[in-house]
Residue, then its C-alpha position, 0 to 999 in steps of 0.5 A: x496534461x493530467x497527472x495521478x492525484x490519488x489512488x483509491x483502494x477498498x477497505x472493509x475497516x477504513x480506520x485499520x487500513x488508514x492507520x496501517x498506510x499512514x504508518x507505512x508511508x508517513x502520510x496523514x489524513x487530508x481531512x478527518x476520517x469518515x466511517x467509510x472514506x479517507x484520503x491520505x496525503x504525504x505529510x510533506x505535501x508532495x506526491x499522490x494521495x491514497x484514498x480508502x473507501x469502504x468496500x465489501x468486495x473480495x480482494x483480487x489474488x492477482x490484482x490488475x492494479x496495485x501499489x509499488x513501493x520503492x526502496x533501497x533497503x528492501x529487507x528492512x522495509x519488508x520487516x518494518x511493513x510486516x511489523x505494522x501488520x502487512x503479511x507475505x503473499x505466497x506469489x507463484x508468479x515470481x520471476x527468476x531473481x526478482x527485484x520485488x516482494x509481494x505483501x498484503x496490507x491489513x485488508x489483504x490488498x496486495x502491494x509490492x516492495x521494490x528493491x531500487x538497487x537490484x540490477 
């Protein structure tokens, strides 16, 4: 049996991306950040890690893989995340009555904030 241990994302500025995701998720550095790599893990020790590696490849406008962040307080979390530097994405693929909001992190990587109380 296998499990997801770490999700890896590219970043042109690894420190900036790490600062955003540590504040967004309550994660900490597993080992000290290097110029081009860091693995972030939940501060309480349970859950998948998030690795950030230096990348100069362009961000995908409609990524094949992305993070879904679950919350029962979607509006508050979207406000908090945008306050940390995330930005709303003009997403043309929203279904009627969506349970998610698409944001981009400080690097432009898209992610969704899912309302767990929605229908």
